[in-house]
N, C-alpha and C positions, 0 to 999 in steps of 0.2 A: 587184333591188337593195334591200336593207333600209336605207332611208334613215334610219329612226328611230335607228339605232345610231350614226350619224355625228355628229361635233361640228358646231357652228355654222360654224366656220371651214372645215371640209370641205364642208359644204352650200353655203356661199357660193362656194367655188372651183368646184364642179360647176355651179352656176347661172350663173356668169359665163362659164364655158367652153361653156355651152349644152348640157351633157350631160344636164341635167334642167331642168324648168321649176318655177316657184314653185307652180303648181297640183299638180304631181306630188309635190312635197315636202309640201304640205298634205294631199293625199289619203293619203299614207303616214302622216302624223302622226295624222289622224283615225281611220284604220284601227287604229293602235296604241292610241289612246285607247279605242276600242271593245273591243279585245281584252283590255286589262289593267285598265281602270277598275273593273270589278266586284270585283277583288281589292284595289285600292289606295284607291279613293274619294278621289282628289286633287282632282277638279273639282266645283265647284258648278254651273257652267253651261258648256256647249260651244256656242260661237258660230260654227257652221259657215258660215252664210250670209254674215255680214259678213267672215269670214276668206277665203272664196272670192272675194268681190268684191275684196278687197285683193290676193290672190294673182294674180288675173286682171289687175289694174292693173299689178302688177310685170312680168308677162310682156309686157304691151303696151308698157311702157317699154323693155324689152329689145329688142323687135321694132323699135321706132322708133330704137334706138341712143342713147337718152337716158342721162344719168348716173344711176347707182343710189345709193341710200343705203347706209350701211355694213352695215345689217342686212337688206338686200333679200331678201325671200322667206323669211326665217328665222322660224319659229314661236316666239313668246314668250308664256308663260303669265303671267297677272297675278293677284296676290293680291287677294282680294275686298274689301279696304279701300282700294283705289286706284280713284278715280272714272273711269268709262268712259262717255262720252256715248252715250245710247241703249241701253246694256247694264246690266242690274241690278248694283248694288253693295250687297251685303247685310251686309257685315262678319260673316257667319255668325251673324246675330242675327235673332230674330223682330221686333225693333224696326225693322229695315230690310229685312224680307223681300221687299217689293215696290218698293223704292226704285230709280228709274232716274234717274241724274244728268243734268242738262241741259248738262253741260260735262265736258271731259276734264281729268284731272290733267296737270300739266306733263310728267311723265315719259311719259305716254301720247301727248301731242302730239309729244314728241321721238322716240318709237318710230315714229309715223306718218311723221314727216319722214325717218326712217332707212329707211322702206319695210319695216318689220317687219310680220309677220302675227300677229294675236292670235286663237288658237283657243278661248280660254275664260278663265273666272275660277276661281280656286283656293281651296280650303277653308282654314280657319284657326280658331284659337281666337277665340271671340266678342270683337269689338272689340280683337283682338290681345292678350287677357289670358289667358295660359296658357302652359305649357311642354310640352304633349303633343299638341295638336290634338284633344283629347277634349271641349273646351268649346264646340264648334260646335253651334248650334241644330239643324243639319240631320243631321249624321252625323260619326263620327270618321274620320280618315284613318289608313291603315295604313302601316307601314314596309315598303318593297319587299324588304328583306333578310330580314325575318321578319314576316309579316302578322299575327302575334299580338302584335306589339310596336308601340309608338308611334313616329311619325316625328320627334317633337320639335315644339316650337311656339315662337311662335304661327304661324309660316309653314310649317306642316307640309305643306299641300297643295303649296306652291311647291317644297319640297325633294323630296317624294315623286314629284311629276310628272317631275322631272328625273332622279332616281335610277331610275325605272321606264322611262326612255326614251320617255315620252309627249311631251315637248318637250325640245329641246336647251337652252333658256334659260327662266328665269322671273325675275320680280321679287317680292321680299318686303319686309317692313319689320322693323326691329330697334329695340326700345325698351330691352331689357336682355339681348339675346342671341338674339332671335327669327329672325335669319338664320343666325348661326353655330351655334347649338345644333342645329337640324334638319339643317344641312349636315353637322355632325359625326356625328350619329346615322344619317344616310342615306348616308354615304360619298361625298359630293360636295364641291364647292368653293362657299363662300358668303362674300361680302364685305360687311361693314358699313362704309360710307364714313365719312370725317370728317363731323361735324355741320356742315351748311352746304354740303357738296360737291354735294349733289343736292337739288333743290327739293322741298319737302314740300307744295306746293300741290296739292290734290286728294287727299291722303292723309287719310283720316278719322282725326282726332286721338285718341290715347290719352294720351300725356304729351308735350306739344309741345316741351319742352326736351330730350327724349331721343330721340324718334322719328327714324328715318332710313330711307329707301328704299335698297335695294341688290340686287345680282344674284346668282343661282344658276346654276351650270353644272357640267358633268362634267369640264371642263378649266380650267386657269388662263387660257389664251389666250382662251377664250370669255367668262370673267368679265371680263377686261380689255376685250374687244370691246364687251360690253353696257354696262359702266361708262363707257366713252368716249362712248357715244351718249347717256347720260342726265345726265352731270355738268354743272356749270356754273351760272352766275348766272341767276336768274329775277327780274330787276328789277321786273317788272310785278306779281308775285304773292307773292313770298317774300323779305321783308327780311332773313331770317337766311341766305339763300344767298349764296355767295361767288363772285367771279370765279375760275374754275378751269378750265383746259384740261389734260386728262390728257395727259402727255407721252409715254406709252408705257412699257413695262417696261424696267427696267435689271437684266439678269440677272447672275448670279454672286455668290458670297458670300465670295470670298477677301479676307481682311482685315476682314470685317464683324464687328462685335461684337454677339453675341446674348446678351441678358440672361435669366437664369433666376431668377425670384423664388421664394424658398423657401416663401412663403405659399400658393402655388398647388399645392403638392405634399404637403400635410399632411392633416389630418383631413377625411374626406368624399370624398377622391379615391381611387378603387379602385386596387388594386395593378396591375391589367392596364393601366388607362389611364395611370397614372404611368410604368410600364415602357415603353409604346409611345411616349410623348411624349419621354422621356429618350433612347430609342433614336434618335428622329428628330433630337434635338439632337446626338447623337454623329455621326449621318450628316452633318449640316451642318458639324460640326467637321472631319470627314474631307474635306469639300469645300473647306476653307480658312478657315472662320469661326473666330473667337475666342469662347470661351464665358466669360461673366462672371456670377458670382453676385451678385444684387441683392436688395434688400428693399423691399417695399411694405407697410409696417406697418399701414396703415389698412384693408387688404383685409378683415380679420376683421369690420369693421363695415359694409362696403360694401353687403351684402345688405339690412340693416336700413334704411340710408339710401335705397337704391333704392326699396324698397317704400313708404316714407313719401313720397318725392318723387313717384313715379309715381302712387300712389293719390291724392295730393292734387290733382295735375293732372287725373287722370281724373274726380275728383269735380266739378271745375269744367267740364271739357270736355263731359262727358255730361249736364250740367244742361239742355242744349238739347233733349234728347229728352223732351218733356213732353206729347206727344199733341195739340198745338195746330197746329204749323207743318207737320210732315211726319213720316213714319214711322208706326209702329203707334199707334193711338188706342184707349184703353180706354173705360170707362163715361162716356158723355156725358149720362146722365140725371140725375146728381147735380150737386153744385156743383163749382167748379174744383179744390178739393182732392181730391175723389173721382176726377176725371179724371186728375190727376197720379198719385195713388196706384195706380189700376188700371193706367194705362199703364206705369208704371215697374216695378210688381210683375210684370206679365204679360209685358212686352216684353223685359226683361233676364233673363239666366240667373243662376245662383247665384254664379258666380265674379265676374261684373261687379258684381253687387249687393254682394258681399263687399268689393270694392276701393272702390266708391263710399262705403260706410259707413266704411271705414278712413280714406279720404281726407277725408271730412267731419269725422271725429273729430279728426284731427291738425291740421285748419285751424280748429277751433272755439275759441271764447274760453276761455282758461285752459290750452289744450293746444298752441297754436301755437308758443309759445316753447320748450316742453318737448320737442316732437317735430320739427315742420317746420323751425323755425329752426336747430336743432342739426343736422338732416340736411343743410341747405344749407351750414352751416359745414364739415361733414365732406366735402361735395362739393368745396369749395375745397381742403381738405387733400389729398384723393385726387388732384386735378388737379396740385397742386404736387409730390406724391411722384413722379408720372409724369414731370414736367418734370425733376426731379432725377435720376431714373433714366436718362433719355435723354441726360444728360451723360456717363454711363458706358457706354452701349451704344447701338446703332443700332436694334435690333429686340428685342422681348421675346417669348419663347416660353413658352406654358403649355398645359395641356390645354384643350380646348374645353368639354367636359362632365366632370363628376366620375365618371360611369359610362357604360357602353354603354346602348342603348335598353332601357327597362323594359317590362313587359307592359302591354297595354291594361287599364285598370281597377285597376292595382296601387297607384297613389298618389292616386286620385280622392277617397278618404275622408280624406286627410291633406294639407291645403293647404300646411302648413309644409314637409313633405318634398318636395312638388312644387316649391315656391319655391326649395329648395336646389339644384335642377338648374341654376339660373342663377348659381351662386356664382363661376364662372370668367369670366363674361362681363359682368356688370353694371358693373364698374369702367370698362370701355371707353366705355360710354354716359355714365356720370357725368362722365367727363373729356372727352367729345366727340372721342375718338380713332378712327382707323380700325383695324379688326381683320378678319382673314381666317381661316377654318377650311379646312384641307386634310386629306384622309385620311392617316393615318400607321400604319395597321395594323388588326388585328381582335382582338376579345376572344372570350370564350366564346360558343359558338353562331354563330361567324363573323359577329358584329355589328361594324360599323365603329367606329373610334376616330378622333377628330379632333385635329389639332394646331392651336392658335390662335397666330397671329403678330400682334403689336400694334406699331404704329409711331407716330411723332409726327404731329401734324396735317398733313393734305394730303401725306402721303408714301406714297400708295397705289402709286405707281410702284415704290418700293423694296420694299414688302410683296409686291406681285404678282411682282416679280422674284425675291425669295427663294423664294416659293411655287413659281414656275415652275422654278427651279433644283432644288429638292427633288423636284418632280414628275418632272422629266427623269431625275434620278438613280435614282428608284424604277422608272423604266420605264413611267410612266403610272399611272393608278388603275383599279381593277377596276370592271366594270359588272355589275350583278346581272341575271341572266336570270330572267324570271318564267314 
């Protein structure tokens, strides 16, 4: 039985009916990782021993007739910027190459309570800064649909591991599209929850006001399952988290108003991506939805605002990596400035240093009002435009990415072109909204195209329901054989 091809929901049913054991599921998962990992490079570490201990614990609970968690025996890969007690958490950076956290992130604690099994940590752009998963200190990850192409970023390893059937579920983080973009490019489902719906405690900070942890899977049902396990208030550790119990999906789109913003279908969006998304909108209309044309006029300025705000917060958050307290430490033979200089010059990669310098600049005296303050004002305008739009529609549909996956190395010499990959997704983070990417077709070279659905705050049930209705109408989504 090729268990690696099955969804999390299917594996759960087999486990609970005692047709398979948690140890058998894990063994099949580890065998699949061994078979395809040389082609994909999604994992930074495989934690077979701790995973086997957890799988054995689940099997023992079943034998004793104890109540199981909702994710019992299901392998879940973890992006390597989410802290795991006793397991290395590197953020794909030399700076944290040997860092072993003394505590778990809240989402990891929730996975443990749900009896999930963690087979390893997943590759990413260093400190979650990048759109291609090529900025990892260790190695680039490849797209399972074409291993000469990028999987998207920064959660490239999380997306590629699911698309390659190495794990049925994974967690990533999304600051400006880092869940939805790789989900779109890898042909899977990825949910960026409402800001505050999932605790950020234990997520290594990039831009604290924008970061959000979220799930990847090959089906909408599986995304909903994982989201239900990790969402909710974390009163002890995250003051920005909210009381939130996921009520389950509400399927069907009859009478639903779907907004189509013209700004997301203009310059920069390829003809094939535009056509595939508009075809998906037509399919939803055929299922009973009403299509409404809307406008989000500040979208043209959102990318600039995003990179100002996120870089400013990165400059502040990453100041803690100074070679004194933890992480990589540089030259200790000189004075304190020599230590700071060597630590940060050698420990950070080029993209991280670029964003730190940009953030420091926009926060500096004489430039704060000109750049950062204006970006924050634009953030409020964007949030208000979405609020106004949701008076006219229930869900907004856009492309997830402007193009299909590009070649490895194609954009590494042009940071501005790389940044433009986030043009369709950054507004969701700026406004703190939920967004989901679902596959909606293929472009040239049989590369996946993603449909992004955006909803009002804490309306994940509606978003997932629309995505599930669309998934069912399409007859499911394709899985790539490697």
